[in-house]
KELUMZA-502224 format. One record per residue (C-alpha): residue number from 1; residue in one letter; chain; x, y, z. Coordinates in Angstrom, 2 decimals. Example, Ala and Ser with C-alpha at 12.3 -4.5 7.8 and 13.67 -1.06 7.14 Angstrom:
2
     i   aa   ch        xx        yy        zz
     1    a    A     12.30     -4.50      7.80
     2    s    A     13.67     -1.06      7.14
***
This chain:
625
     i   aa   ch        xx        yy        zz
     1    m    A     19.73    -31.87     26.06
     2    k    A     19.50    -31.55     22.39
     3    n    A     19.21    -28.14     21.87
     4    k    A     22.82    -27.97     23.72
     5    y    A     23.75    -30.43     21.33
     6    l    A     22.90    -28.31     18.78
     7    l    A     24.53    -25.69     19.82
     8    a    A     27.40    -26.81     20.39
     9    f    A     27.56    -27.95     16.85
    10    t    A     26.74    -24.29     15.57
    11    l    A     29.94    -23.49     17.27
    12    t    A     31.69    -25.87     16.13
    13    c    A     30.94    -25.30     12.33
    14    l    A     31.79    -21.77     12.91
    15    i    A     34.62    -21.81     15.47
    16    s    A     36.17    -24.29     13.03
    17    v    A     36.70    -21.92     10.41
    18    a    A     37.72    -18.82     12.60
    19    s    A     41.05    -20.34     13.23
    20    a    A     42.02    -19.35      8.90
    21    q    A     41.37    -15.70      9.80
    22    t    A     44.41    -14.42     10.55
    23    k    A     46.46    -16.63      7.88
    24    n    A     44.09    -15.72      5.44
    25    t    A     44.60    -11.95      6.53
    26    t    A     48.58    -12.25      6.01
    27    e    A     48.46    -13.87      2.62
    28    m    A     45.42    -10.86      1.33
    29    k    A     47.87     -8.20      2.41
    30    s    A     51.30    -10.39      0.43
    31    k    A     49.44    -10.48     -2.66
    32    k    A     50.26     -7.71     -5.50
    33    k    A     48.39     -5.29     -6.00
    34    s    A     47.71     -6.18     -9.59
    35    d    A     45.89     -9.58     -8.22
    36    n    A     43.61     -7.51     -6.80
    37    q    A     42.31     -5.84     -9.86
    38    p    A     38.87     -7.05    -10.92
    39    k    A     39.14     -9.82    -13.84
    40    k    A     36.24    -11.51    -15.94
    41    t    A     35.73    -15.14    -14.85
    42    v    A     35.29    -18.26    -17.14
    43    v    A     33.40    -21.18    -15.70
    44    y    A     33.95    -24.42    -18.18
    45    q    A     31.10    -26.75    -16.73
    46    v    A     31.93    -30.43    -17.68
    47    f    A     29.63    -33.61    -16.64
    48    t    A     32.39    -35.50    -15.07
    49    r    A     31.08    -38.57    -16.03
    50    l    A     31.13    -38.07    -19.62
    51    f    A     34.32    -36.03    -20.24
    52    g    A     37.10    -38.66    -20.88
    53    n    A     34.34    -41.69    -22.47
    54    q    A     36.19    -42.90    -25.82
    55    n    A     33.21    -45.21    -26.23
    56    t    A     30.93    -44.33    -29.45
    57    t    A     28.25    -47.22    -29.00
    58    n    A     25.62    -45.22    -27.76
    59    k    A     22.97    -47.67    -27.30
    60    p    A     20.02    -46.33    -25.83
    61    w    A     20.44    -47.46    -21.91
    62    g    A     23.35    -49.22    -22.45
    63    t    A     25.14    -50.52    -19.54
    64    i    A     28.44    -49.01    -18.69
    65    e    A     30.24    -52.10    -20.08
    66    e    A     28.13    -51.37    -23.56
    67    n    A     28.25    -47.63    -23.29
    68    g    A     32.00    -46.83    -21.60
    69    v    A     32.35    -44.20    -19.20
    70    g    A     34.91    -41.14    -18.42
    71    k    A     36.70    -41.40    -15.20
    72    f    A     38.99    -39.06    -12.63
    73    n    A     41.97    -39.92    -14.78
    74    d    A     41.02    -38.40    -18.41
    75    f    A     41.33    -35.24    -17.06
    76    t    A     44.76    -35.31    -18.07
    77    d    A     47.13    -32.15    -17.81
    78    k    A     47.45    -32.59    -21.30
    79    a    A     43.51    -32.23    -21.30
    80    l    A     43.40    -29.66    -18.50
    81    s    A     45.89    -27.24    -20.06
    82    e    A     43.85    -27.35    -23.21
    83    i    A     40.93    -26.32    -20.88
    84    k    A     42.95    -23.62    -19.54
    85    k    A     44.36    -22.13    -22.95
    86    l    A     40.22    -22.03    -24.08
    87    g    A     40.13    -19.26    -21.53
    88    v    A     38.95    -20.61    -18.60
    89    t    A     39.82    -19.78    -14.90
    90    h    A     37.50    -22.34    -13.25
    91    i    A     36.31    -25.47    -13.80
    92    w    A     32.69    -26.97    -12.70
    93    y    A     33.03    -30.93    -12.12
    94    t    A     29.46    -31.46    -12.60
    95    g    A     28.42    -35.06    -10.69
    96    v    A     30.99    -35.80     -8.47
    97    p    A     29.73    -36.63     -4.74
    98    h    A     28.26    -40.51     -4.78
    99    h    A     25.00    -40.83     -6.20
   100    a    A     22.49    -43.25     -6.53
   101    l    A     23.08    -45.35     -9.54
   102    v    A     22.28    -48.73    -11.04
   103    n    A     25.34    -50.33    -10.35
   104    d    A     27.00    -53.25     -8.39
   105    y    A     29.44    -51.78     -6.31
   106    t    A     28.50    -54.47     -2.95
   107    s    A     32.04    -55.66     -3.37
   108    i    A     33.87    -52.48     -1.93
   109    g    A     31.00    -51.93      1.04
   110    i    A     27.96    -50.13     -1.20
   111    s    A     24.84    -51.02     -1.33
   112    n    A     22.90    -51.22     -4.56
   113    d    A     20.29    -49.06     -5.72
   114    d    A     16.63    -49.65     -5.82
   115    p    A     15.80    -48.87     -9.97
   116    e    A     12.79    -47.90     -9.39
   117    v    A     14.15    -44.75     -7.52
   118    v    A     16.68    -44.05     -9.69
   119    k    A     16.66    -42.22    -12.88
   120    g    A     17.97    -43.65    -15.94
   121    r    A     21.09    -46.48    -15.20
   122    a    A     23.69    -44.20    -14.78
   123    g    A     21.38    -41.96    -12.08
   124    s    A     20.86    -38.56    -11.71
   125    p    A     23.98    -36.05    -10.38
   126    y    A     21.25    -34.98     -7.98
   127    a    A     20.42    -37.64     -6.23
   128    v    A     23.29    -38.00     -3.60
   129    k    A     24.05    -40.76     -1.81
   130    d    A     26.84    -40.06      0.04
   131    y    A     27.81    -36.24      0.70
   132    y    A     32.04    -37.25      2.18
   133    q    A     31.76    -39.54     -1.03
   134    v    A     32.54    -39.56     -4.72
   135    n    A     31.05    -41.73     -7.61
   136    p    A     32.35    -45.08     -7.83
   137    d    A     31.55    -45.02    -11.53
   138    l    A     34.81    -42.43    -12.00
   139    a    A     37.02    -43.56    -10.41
   140    v    A     39.57    -46.53    -11.93
   141    n    A     39.86    -48.20     -8.51
   142    p    A     36.46    -47.57     -6.79
   143    e    A     38.42    -48.60     -3.68
   144    k    A     40.55    -45.47     -4.09
   145    r    A     38.19    -43.34     -5.50
   146    l    A     38.38    -40.35     -3.22
   147    e    A     42.03    -40.45     -3.37
   148    e    A     41.77    -40.04     -7.36
   149    f    A     39.46    -37.50     -7.05
   150    e    A     42.27    -35.70     -4.75
   151    a    A     44.51    -36.42     -7.07
   152    l    A     42.17    -34.37     -9.83
   153    i    A     41.86    -31.26     -7.45
   154    e    A     45.83    -31.28     -7.46
   155    r    A     46.22    -31.26    -11.31
   156    t    A     43.75    -28.71    -11.85
   157    h    A     45.48    -26.46     -8.96
   158    k    A     49.06    -27.29    -10.92
   159    n    A     47.33    -26.22    -14.02
   160    g    A     46.12    -22.89    -12.89
   161    l    A     42.51    -23.81    -12.77
   162    k    A     40.05    -23.39    -10.16
   163    l    A     37.67    -26.03     -9.45
   164    l    A     33.62    -26.05     -8.17
   165    i    A     31.98    -29.01     -7.29
   166    d    A     27.94    -29.47     -6.47
   167    i    A     26.44    -29.52     -3.73
   168    v    A     22.35    -29.99     -3.38
   169    p    A     20.83    -28.81     -0.08
   170    n    A     17.22    -29.31     -0.90
   171    h    A     16.86    -32.33     -1.52
   172    i    A     19.27    -35.81     -0.98
   173    a    A     18.62    -39.37     -2.67
   174    r    A     15.94    -41.56     -1.28
   175    k    A     18.48    -44.15     -0.14
   176    y    A     20.87    -41.89      1.34
   177    e    A     23.50    -44.28      3.21
   178    g    A     26.19    -41.81      4.72
   179    k    A     29.04    -44.68      5.20
   180    n    A     32.32    -42.22      5.26
   181    n    A     30.90    -39.74      7.38
   182    p    A     33.24    -38.20      9.43
   183    k    A     33.43    -38.88     13.28
   184    g    A     31.12    -37.05     15.07
   185    v    A     28.88    -36.55     11.93
   186    r    A     25.51    -37.97     12.95
   187    d    A     23.87    -39.09      9.13
   188    f    A     20.88    -37.23      8.06
   189    g    A     17.86    -38.62      9.55
   190    a    A     19.43    -40.18     12.07
   191    d    A     17.88    -38.29     15.08
   192    d    A     14.54    -37.37     13.51
   193    n    A     11.43    -38.21     15.19
   194    t    A      9.36    -39.81     12.71
   195    s    A      6.03    -40.15     14.23
   196    v    A      5.47    -36.38     13.58
   197    e    A      5.09    -34.60     10.21
   198    y    A      7.36    -31.70     11.30
   199    a    A      9.92    -30.87     14.26
   200    r    A     12.93    -28.09     13.35
   201    d    A     15.45    -30.36     14.48
   202    n    A     13.99    -33.56     11.63
   203    n    A     16.39    -33.83      8.86
   204    f    A     12.92    -34.71      7.05
   205    y    A      9.20    -33.79      6.21
   206    y    A      7.36    -37.28      7.51
   207    i    A      3.72    -38.55      6.34
   208    p    A      2.52    -40.36      9.48
   209    g    A      1.11    -44.04      8.99
   210    q    A      2.06    -44.12      5.51
   211    a    A      4.53    -46.30      3.31
   212    f    A      6.21    -44.92      0.12
   213    q    A      4.68    -46.12     -3.10
   214    v    A      7.05    -46.48     -5.67
   215    p    A      5.19    -44.14     -8.55
   216    t    A      3.94    -45.45    -12.17
   217    s    A      3.11    -45.00    -15.62
   218    d    A      1.81    -46.33    -18.56
   219    n    A      4.54    -44.24    -20.46
   220    y    A      7.96    -45.27    -18.22
   221    k    A      9.03    -48.45    -17.05
   222    p    A     12.66    -48.54    -14.69
   223    l    A     15.92    -49.66    -16.98
   224    n    A     13.17    -49.86    -19.86
   225    g    A     11.49    -53.26    -18.73
   226    e    A     14.46    -54.83    -18.08
   227    k    A     14.51    -57.37    -15.62
   228    n    A     16.16    -56.58    -12.11
   229    p    A     16.07    -58.30     -8.70
   230    l    A     14.89    -55.17     -6.67
   231    i    A     12.31    -54.31     -9.47
   232    d    A      9.04    -55.48     -7.71
   233    g    A      7.00    -52.25     -7.31
   234    k    A      8.10    -51.95     -3.27
   235    f    A     10.77    -49.39     -1.79
   236    d    A     10.76    -49.77      2.13
   237    e    A     10.51    -46.06      3.11
   238    n    A      8.05    -46.36      6.34
   239    p    A      6.35    -43.64      7.01
   240    a    A      6.81    -42.41      3.61
   241    k    A      9.13    -38.50      3.46
   242    w    A      8.42    -35.35      1.37
   243    t    A      9.56    -35.83     -2.17
   244    g    A     12.28    -33.47     -3.20
   245    n    A     10.19    -30.90     -5.17
   246    g    A      8.31    -30.25     -2.14
   247    s    A      5.51    -33.10     -2.95
   248    r    A      3.28    -34.17      0.06
   249    l    A      1.70    -37.26     -1.23
   250    a    A      3.39    -40.94      0.14
   251    k    A      2.64    -42.07     -3.80
   252    p    A      5.02    -39.56     -5.99
   253    d    A      3.79    -38.54     -9.49
   254    i    A      5.86    -39.99    -12.13
   255    n    A      7.24    -36.34    -13.24
   256    d    A      7.79    -35.53     -9.64
   257    w    A     11.04    -35.89     -8.28
   258    y    A     10.56    -38.87     -6.53
   259    e    A     14.68    -40.08     -6.17
   260    t    A     14.85    -37.29     -3.90
   261    i    A     13.73    -36.09     -0.48
   262    k    A     13.05    -33.13      0.60
   263    v    A     15.53    -31.77      3.20
   264    n    A     14.19    -29.64      6.32
   265    y    A     15.70    -26.73      6.69
   266    g    A     13.12    -25.47     10.02
   267    v    A     10.38    -24.19      7.60
   268    r    A      7.45    -25.17      8.83
   269    p    A      4.58    -26.93      6.61
   270    d    A      2.44    -23.37      5.99
   271    g    A      5.56    -22.02      5.26
   272    s    A      6.64    -20.18      8.61
   273    k    A     10.37    -20.16      9.85
   274    d    A     11.38    -21.67     12.88
   275    f    A     14.47    -20.18     13.13
   276    p    A     16.43    -16.93     13.87
   277    e    A     16.12    -14.32     10.73
   278    l    A     18.70    -11.66     10.07
   279    p    A     17.93     -8.74     11.50
   280    a    A     16.84     -5.46      9.49
   281    g    A     19.63     -3.74      7.46
   282    f    A     21.95     -7.14      6.99
   283    d    A     21.63     -7.14      2.96
   284    k    A     24.32     -4.38      3.50
   285    k    A     26.62     -6.31      5.59
   286    s    A     29.52     -8.47      4.94
   287    y    A     30.18    -11.96      5.39
   288    k    A     32.30    -11.60      8.26
   289    e    A     29.47     -9.73     10.14
   290    h    A     27.12    -12.24      8.90
   291    f    A     29.21    -15.26     10.56
   292    e    A     29.41    -13.08     13.54
   293    f    A     24.93    -12.83     13.43
   294    w    A     25.48    -16.64     13.53
   295    k    A     27.92    -17.63     16.21
   296    d    A     25.62    -17.56     19.32
   297    k    A     22.29    -19.04     17.55
   298    s    A     20.75    -22.12     17.45
   299    v    A     20.01    -23.25     14.27
   300    p    A     18.41    -26.35     12.67
   301    s    A     20.21    -29.99     12.49
   302    s    A     20.14    -29.60      8.60
   303    w    A     21.97    -26.56      8.37
   304    m    A     24.44    -27.78     10.36
   305    k    A     24.90    -31.06      8.76
   306    f    A     25.38    -29.48      5.20
   307    c    A     27.97    -26.70      6.52
   308    d    A     29.96    -29.44      7.56
   309    i    A     29.84    -31.40      4.26
   310    a    A     30.88    -27.73      2.74
   311    l    A     33.78    -27.35      4.91
   312    f    A     34.64    -30.79      4.37
   313    w    A     35.13    -30.33      0.38
   314    t    A     36.82    -26.78      1.31
   315    a    A     39.75    -28.71      3.20
   316    k    A     40.00    -30.99      0.60
   317    g    A     41.03    -27.99     -2.04
   318    v    A     37.86    -27.19     -3.53
   319    d    A     37.58    -23.26     -4.58
   320    g    A     33.37    -23.27     -3.89
   321    f    A     30.29    -24.87     -5.35
   322    r    A     27.24    -24.52     -7.65
   323    y    A     24.19    -24.73     -5.39
   324    d    A     21.00    -26.81     -7.38
   325    m    A     17.88    -25.01     -6.90
   326    a    A     19.16    -22.96     -4.00
   327    e    A     15.84    -20.84     -4.22
   328    m    A     14.47    -23.96     -2.87
   329    v    A     16.46    -23.44      0.15
   330    p    A     15.81    -20.21      3.00
   331    y    A     18.35    -17.23      2.58
   332    e    A     18.94    -17.13      6.16
   333    f    A     20.66    -20.91      5.82
   334    w    A     23.06    -19.60      2.51
   335    s    A     23.71    -16.49      5.21
   336    f    A     25.15    -19.10      7.95
   337    m    A     26.86    -21.49      5.38
   338    n    A     28.33    -18.69      2.94
   339    s    A     29.78    -16.79      5.66
   340    a    A     31.43    -20.10      7.46
   341    i    A     32.76    -20.21      3.83
   342    k    A     33.65    -17.66      3.25
   343    m    A     35.80    -17.45      6.59
   344    k    A     37.73    -20.30      5.64
   345    n    A     38.47    -19.20      2.07
   346    p    A     37.54    -15.54      1.18
   347    d    A     38.09    -15.96     -2.48
   348    a    A     35.49    -19.28     -2.56
   349    f    A     33.16    -19.23     -5.82
   350    l    A     29.54    -19.57     -4.72
   351    l    A     26.96    -20.07     -7.74
   352    a    A     23.50    -20.67     -7.08
   353    e    A     20.51    -21.92     -9.21
   354    v    A     17.57    -19.22     -8.47
   355    y    A     14.77    -18.47    -11.18
   356    n    A     12.55    -15.91     -9.17
   357    p    A     13.86    -12.22     -9.88
   358    n    A     12.23    -11.24     -7.64
   359    e    A     14.16    -12.89     -4.74
   360    y    A     17.82    -12.46     -7.03
   361    r    A     18.96     -9.71     -4.27
   362    n    A     17.72    -11.68     -1.14
   363    y    A     20.17    -14.41     -2.17
   364    i    A     22.89    -12.25     -3.15
   365    n    A     22.74     -9.62     -0.44
   366    l    A     21.29    -11.52      2.35
   367    g    A     22.15    -14.91      1.81
   368    k    A     25.70    -14.04      0.48
   369    m    A     25.81    -15.72     -3.02
   370    d    A     28.30    -14.83     -5.30
   371    y    A     26.58    -15.65     -8.83
   372    l    A     23.19    -16.53     -9.70
   373    y    A     21.57    -18.26    -13.03
   374    d    A     21.11    -15.45    -15.08
   375    k    A     18.43    -17.34    -17.16
   376    v    A     14.75    -16.19    -17.04
   377    e    A     16.28    -12.47    -18.01
   378    t    A     19.22    -12.77    -20.35
   379    y    A     19.33    -16.49    -21.68
   380    d    A     15.56    -16.52    -22.00
   381    y    A     15.79    -13.64    -23.81
   382    l    A     18.60    -14.58    -26.34
   383    k    A     16.89    -17.73    -26.92
   384    d    A     13.94    -15.66    -28.16
   385    v    A     15.62    -13.59    -29.85
   386    i    A     17.61    -16.34    -32.09
   387    q    A     14.14    -17.78    -32.56
   388    g    A     12.82    -14.95    -34.21
   389    r    A      9.90    -13.90    -31.60
   390    k    A     12.06    -10.74    -30.04
   391    l    A     13.94     -7.90    -31.12
   392    p    A     17.31     -7.76    -29.47
   393    d    A     16.87     -4.25    -28.03
   394    g    A     15.03     -5.56    -25.00
   395    l    A     18.62     -6.83    -23.92
   396    s    A     19.71     -3.35    -23.06
   397    n    A     16.19     -2.84    -20.59
   398    i    A     17.46     -6.00    -19.40
   399    q    A     21.30     -4.61    -18.44
   400    n    A     20.09     -1.67    -16.90
   401    g    A     17.07     -2.80    -14.80
   402    m    A     19.95     -5.11    -13.22
   403    k    A     22.81     -2.72    -13.13
   404    d    A     22.99     -3.09     -9.30
   405    i    A     23.38     -6.84     -9.32
   406    e    A     24.21     -7.12    -13.13
   407    h    A     28.31     -8.90    -11.86
   408    h    A     26.48    -11.51     -9.73
   409    m    A     24.27    -12.53    -12.57
   410    l    A     26.27    -15.59    -14.33
   411    h    A     25.72    -15.91    -18.05
   412    f    A     25.31    -19.02    -19.62
   413    l    A     23.71    -20.37    -23.28
   414    d    A     24.69    -24.34    -22.62
   415    n    A     24.67    -26.13    -19.40
   416    h    A     23.51    -29.76    -18.52
   417    d    A     19.71    -29.12    -17.82
   418    e    A     19.15    -27.01    -21.09
   419    q    A     18.53    -27.71    -25.03
   420    r    A     22.33    -27.84    -26.38
   421    l    A     23.38    -24.24    -27.87
   422    a    A     23.70    -25.90    -31.13
   423    s    A     20.61    -27.83    -31.09
   424    p    A     17.74    -27.53    -33.62
   425    e    A     15.60    -26.64    -30.44
   426    f    A     17.91    -23.83    -30.03
   427    a    A     19.69    -21.75    -31.99
   428    g    A     19.69    -24.98    -34.75
   429    t    A     23.57    -24.23    -35.71
   430    p    A     26.50    -23.76    -33.73
   431    e    A     27.33    -20.79    -35.99
   432    k    A     24.30    -19.38    -35.35
   433    g    A     24.88    -19.48    -31.74
   434    k    A     28.18    -17.33    -32.09
   435    p    A     26.53    -13.88    -32.29
   436    l    A     24.77    -15.09    -29.03
   437    m    A     27.97    -16.31    -27.35
   438    v    A     29.59    -12.64    -27.99
   439    v    A     26.86    -11.17    -26.21
   440    s    A     26.73    -13.32    -23.49
   441    a    A     30.39    -12.85    -22.75
   442    t    A     30.71     -9.02    -23.06
   443    i    A     27.25     -7.22    -22.63
   444    s    A     28.30     -7.23    -18.62
   445    t    A     30.84     -7.82    -15.61
   446    s    A     29.33    -11.19    -14.68
   447    p    A     30.95    -14.54    -15.03
   448    t    A     30.33    -15.97    -18.30
   449    m    A     30.08    -20.33    -18.02
   450    i    A     29.96    -22.78    -21.14
   451    y    A     29.36    -26.52    -20.67
   452    f    A     31.58    -28.73    -22.62
   453    g    A     31.03    -29.80    -26.37
   454    q    A     29.47    -26.43    -26.97
   455    e    A     33.02    -25.32    -28.43
   456    v    A     33.10    -27.35    -31.08
   457    g    A     29.51    -27.56    -31.34
   458    e    A     27.83    -30.32    -29.81
   459    a    A     24.02    -30.64    -30.32
   460    g    A     23.04    -33.46    -28.25
   461    n    A     21.32    -35.33    -30.37
   462    e    A     21.74    -38.86    -28.84
   463    n    A     18.68    -40.45    -26.83
   464    g    A     20.43    -42.03    -23.88
   465    g    A     17.29    -43.98    -22.97
   466    f    A     16.11    -41.81    -20.49
   467    g    A     17.53    -38.82    -21.00
   468    t    A     16.14    -37.47    -24.97
   469    h    A     17.64    -35.67    -27.71
   470    s    A     18.60    -31.87    -27.75
   471    r    A     20.29    -32.44    -24.23
   472    t    A     23.44    -34.40    -23.10
   473    s    A     21.97    -36.77    -20.92
   474    i    A     22.78    -36.83    -16.99
   475    f    A     21.33    -40.25    -16.25
   476    d    A     22.26    -42.41    -18.66
   477    y    A     25.97    -43.77    -19.82
   478    v    A     26.24    -42.36    -23.36
   479    g    A     29.40    -40.32    -25.11
   480    v    A     29.40    -36.87    -26.64
   481    p    A     30.34    -37.16    -30.49
   482    n    A     31.82    -33.87    -31.08
   483    h    A     33.89    -33.76    -27.65
   484    q    A     35.27    -37.07    -28.87
   485    r    A     36.49    -35.71    -31.92
   486    w    A     38.24    -33.10    -30.02
   487    m    A     39.57    -35.95    -27.59
   488    n    A     41.00    -37.94    -29.83
   489    g    A     41.69    -41.01    -28.25
   490    g    A     42.61    -39.19    -25.58
   491    k    A     45.58    -36.74    -27.32
   492    f    A     42.95    -33.39    -26.71
   493    d    A     44.47    -31.76    -29.46
   494    g    A     41.49    -31.78    -31.69
   495    g    A     42.43    -33.80    -34.13
   496    k    A     39.23    -35.74    -35.63
   497    l    A     37.42    -32.20    -35.68
   498    s    A     36.06    -30.82    -38.55
   499    d    A     37.23    -28.20    -40.58
   500    s    A     33.87    -26.14    -39.33
   501    e    A     34.62    -27.45    -35.65
   502    k    A     38.19    -26.10    -35.58
   503    s    A     37.22    -22.64    -36.56
   504    l    A     34.05    -22.65    -34.15
   505    r    A     36.52    -23.49    -31.11
   506    d    A     38.97    -21.02    -32.06
   507    f    A     36.02    -18.31    -32.08
   508    y    A     34.97    -19.52    -28.15
   509    k    A     39.28    -19.21    -27.58
   510    r    A     39.49    -15.79    -28.73
   511    l    A     36.64    -14.38    -27.30
   512    l    A     37.09    -16.14    -24.10
   513    n    A     40.71    -15.55    -23.68
   514    f    A     39.49    -11.75    -24.87
   515    t    A     37.40    -11.22    -22.08
   516    l    A     39.76    -12.14    -19.94
   517    k    A     42.31     -9.30    -20.67
   518    s    A     40.26     -6.67    -21.35
   519    n    A     39.42     -4.41    -18.51
   520    a    A     36.54     -2.46    -20.06
   521    l    A     34.43     -5.55    -19.78
   522    m    A     34.47     -5.04    -16.21
   523    g    A     33.44     -1.64    -16.45
   524    k    A     30.75      0.28    -18.09
   525    f    A     27.65     -0.36    -20.41
   526    s    A     26.06      1.94    -22.10
   527    e    A     23.39      1.26    -25.19
   528    i    A     24.10      2.85    -28.55
   529    q    A     20.82      0.24    -29.75
   530    s    A     18.32      3.63    -29.92
   531    v    A     20.29      5.91    -31.59
   532    n    A     20.92      3.71    -34.23
   533    r    A     17.41      1.58    -34.40
   534    d    A     16.03      5.06    -35.23
   535    k    A     18.33      7.03    -37.73
   536    t    A     21.02      4.86    -39.30
   537    e    A     20.46      3.42    -42.74
   538    g    A     20.82     -0.57    -43.08
   539    y    A     20.55     -0.95    -39.41
   540    k    A     18.85     -4.61    -39.43
   541    e    A     16.33     -5.71    -37.05
   542    g    A     18.92     -8.31    -36.42
   543    i    A     21.39     -6.20    -35.26
   544    y    A     22.56     -5.10    -31.98
   545    s    A     25.38     -2.66    -30.18
   546    y    A     26.64     -1.36    -27.24
   547    v    A     29.90     -0.03    -25.76
   548    r    A     31.18     -1.30    -22.75
   549    y    A     34.74      0.95    -21.58
   550    s    A     37.12      2.07    -18.35
   551    k    A     39.03      4.42    -17.53
   552    d    A     41.72      2.51    -20.01
   553    e    A     39.85      0.81    -22.80
   554    k    A     37.32      1.54    -25.10
   555    l    A     35.26     -0.64    -26.90
   556    i    A     32.51     -0.62    -29.44
   557    i    A     30.65     -3.83    -29.76
   558    t    A     28.03     -4.66    -32.82
   559    t    A     26.22     -7.98    -33.63
   560    n    A     24.01     -9.77    -36.24
   561    f    A     22.11    -12.12    -34.82
   562    s    A     20.51    -12.69    -38.82
   563    w    A     22.14    -15.64    -40.55
   564    v    A     20.46    -14.87    -43.92
   565    s    A     21.77    -11.23    -44.58
   566    e    A     24.52     -8.91    -44.53
   567    a    A     24.27     -5.52    -43.60
   568    t    A     26.23     -2.13    -44.16
   569    f    A     25.90      0.73    -42.25
   570    d    A     27.10      3.59    -40.55
   571    l    A     27.29      2.85    -36.80
   572    k    A     26.62      6.15    -34.39
   573    i    A     28.24      6.38    -30.93
   574    p    A     26.26      9.63    -29.90
   575    a    A     27.41     12.47    -28.30
   576    d    A     27.17     11.60    -24.40
   577    i    A     29.23      8.74    -24.94
   578    i    A     31.60     10.60    -26.94
   579    k    A     31.71     13.54    -24.41
   580    e    A     32.42     10.37    -21.71
   581    w    A     35.47      9.32    -23.57
   582    k    A     36.55     12.76    -24.00
   583    l    A     37.04     12.44    -27.87
   584    k    A     37.81     15.16    -29.39
   585    d    A     36.62     15.87    -33.92
   586    g    A     39.11     14.10    -36.13
   587    n    A     39.62     10.09    -36.63
   588    y    A     40.52      7.21    -34.19
   589    a    A     42.36      4.04    -35.27
   590    l    A     39.74      0.87    -34.26
   591    n    A     41.72     -2.84    -33.75
   592    e    A     38.97     -5.33    -34.33
   593    q    A     39.72     -7.71    -31.26
   594    l    A     38.44    -11.67    -32.51
   595    y    A     39.36    -11.49    -36.15
   596    g    A     42.32     -8.70    -36.55
   597    s    A     40.70     -6.27    -38.97
   598    k    A     41.23     -2.46    -38.98
   599    s    A     38.71      0.30    -39.01
   600    s    A     38.12      3.72    -37.59
   601    l    A     36.07      5.68    -35.69
   602    n    A     35.44      9.32    -36.95
   603    v    A     34.53     11.81    -34.55
   604    k    A     32.77     15.12    -36.19
   605    n    A     30.28     17.74    -34.57
   606    g    A     30.43     15.52    -30.99
   607    v    A     29.26     12.59    -32.86
   608    g    A     31.13      9.17    -33.35
   609    v    A     30.66      6.94    -36.92
   610    v    A     31.65      3.66    -37.22
   611    k    A     31.19      2.20    -41.04
   612    v    A     30.42     -1.13    -40.51
   613    t    A     29.97     -4.56    -42.52
   614    l    A     28.12     -7.04    -40.77
   615    n    A     28.18    -11.16    -42.11
   616    p    A     25.33    -13.05    -41.27
   617    s    A     26.11    -14.29    -37.26
   618    e    A     29.27    -12.05    -37.00
   619    s    A     30.12    -10.34    -34.52
   620    l    A     32.71     -7.43    -33.92
   621    i    A     34.52     -6.12    -30.84
   622    f    A     36.03     -2.20    -31.72
   623    k    A     38.62     -1.51    -29.46
   624    i    A     39.84      2.17    -29.76
   625    k    A     43.74      2.08    -30.38
***
């Protein structure tokens, strides 16, 4: 009987989106031809809890009353229009689903969370407690929190932006309580056989015969040692479940993801798969063909639960998802869920956190992901360049090596997990981060992502308590100083920014808006680094150059990663590129796209030369007129 229930549930998840096909086809045919032209995408990641917080106290381990918290309503029309003007197409509201936190909402029927299985006081956004509700901290009226978020969805769309939220299929909060499940949706673990370590349709892995034990450490105390009635060295979980990062210990290590439990996707403890696998050749199939494949298949219970969650939010107008630690979940599941989402919304923006280059193509081609983080290739390499460990030349090898998937590899320099670009631990200053930003945004056709505050030089200097400096804390109630100066008491006009911060934001605005308009950035990439490194006098080690071009637009991009010296040189454009551009001998006017300066390209004997002077940390984007 159970398998019949599961198959019926599968069909419900899949068939519920099929009715949208006819409507979507009609709507797509009615789009203007220009709407189908490829364009750059820019994602603005914002930590929702922190964005609107005007409190500047920043007391380590401060309470919500002491340090303040931002609300959905802080994203006013003015705020959203300014984000749009920055050159943004999508906004990723991080930390929206209701996650475990240390705050008392028992008056509206939410149970208190045990601080011993919550990281920080405000809690990790990746320990979701109820997928069908939103974080009550973010609402002016917590009882109406979902309605307030629905209003934000509407405001976001009204201001010309699409929006993403997080889904975290690999793990959920240790104390998950689905109190807002739609009719017919069974809660995680409700039907599990807890007497065994593994069963295909169990939602969790168990440690039979052992109760969960709270992790301990000489260097850490929940709430920094503050007294709390729930801090008693105990947490009721018997039998214990595997921890989110895969730990199979009843007492996880303090460095494990002990606040979460691992979700079972039908992967046996030995790593073998207990579900249908995609046939050979499905890496070439469309999402529609993937959708059809799964229609008559029986799949694990967890697959259907998360499919239901994704479709719930899609129906509310959410335009896509960022998937946390997607590589810890089998790509067959992603094929199942992503194809269902795409059947409902073909334009859904599906972004995944995957760090293993050997798996990139599986998650893109088989898992039907739109985009993956380009961290271990481009991001890590740029960080090595700015910190003096590598020359920039290797960027060409990275780009050429990912030629078949480069469009799917989202570029970023700042996000909630990483050290702030402007921090001493990364670039050192906002200005030193500028050449990295130009390369990140222009070297490929992939989307660009920035993290709120990056555009005004936020360095993450605050020690929130659980979270430490160099990263803006995602676990604590804190304020973000540079961003608060731009916010200017809710005016969102940059009125309190310093001159250098205003200049930096103007640089980001110029760069991002240029990328949205340039069709060359959706065209071809060719390196010109090797010919200039070998043959150009004055071409110093910190310089990197390349060209981007389409039929209608040709760009020459050169950047100076050095912040200590100016460089003057004759930049060479090799004969094979000049030939492909069909340029005859002569002079061609160049317009620089960031600052508006003029220059010229001289072609002689089939080779081009541009006279260049680059200031420290400066980049130039020349467009052939």
